[in-house]
Legacy VTK file of the C-alpha trace (Angstrom):
# vtk DataFile Version 3.0
C-alpha trace
ASCII
DATASET POLYDATA
POINTS 41 float
-0.036 -0.032 0.130
1.289 3.399 -0.977
0.782 6.312 1.417
0.414 9.568 -0.165
1.290 12.871 1.465
-1.890 14.698 2.052
-0.378 18.000 1.233
0.742 16.912 -2.010
-2.770 15.743 -2.762
-4.233 19.045 -1.513
-1.686 20.929 -3.608
-2.560 19.131 -6.676
-6.386 19.851 -6.005
-5.573 23.500 -5.552
-3.537 23.520 -8.869
-6.341 21.742 -10.647
-9.006 24.197 -9.334
-6.798 27.107 -10.430
-6.621 25.732 -13.909
-10.409 25.409 -13.902
-10.894 28.912 -12.664
-8.467 30.225 -15.370
-10.349 28.264 -18.082
-13.666 29.928 -16.874
-12.116 33.365 -16.819
-10.774 32.777 -20.248
-14.179 31.754 -21.450
-15.781 34.983 -20.046
-13.166 37.056 -21.780
-13.902 35.313 -25.036
-17.678 35.693 -24.446
-17.202 39.458 -23.722
-15.152 39.945 -26.898
-17.989 38.213 -28.969
-20.697 40.435 -27.246
-18.514 43.530 -27.884
-18.151 42.642 -31.710
-21.955 42.174 -31.901
-22.701 45.494 -30.279
-20.644 47.222 -32.945
-22.866 46.359 -35.846
LINES 1 42
41 0 1 2 3 4 5 6 7 8 9 10 11 12 13 14 15 16 17 18 19 20 21 22 23 24 25 26 27 28 29 30 31 32 33 34 35 36 37 38 39 40
């Protein structure tokens, strides 16, 4: 049985969450860009 260091697992979870958050932020920016271009017409 392999014992994992809990802090390493927690760190990995936090990193994953940060990546997910960054993806969401990027999607919001993309959406804002699209909306901006629509409003120009």
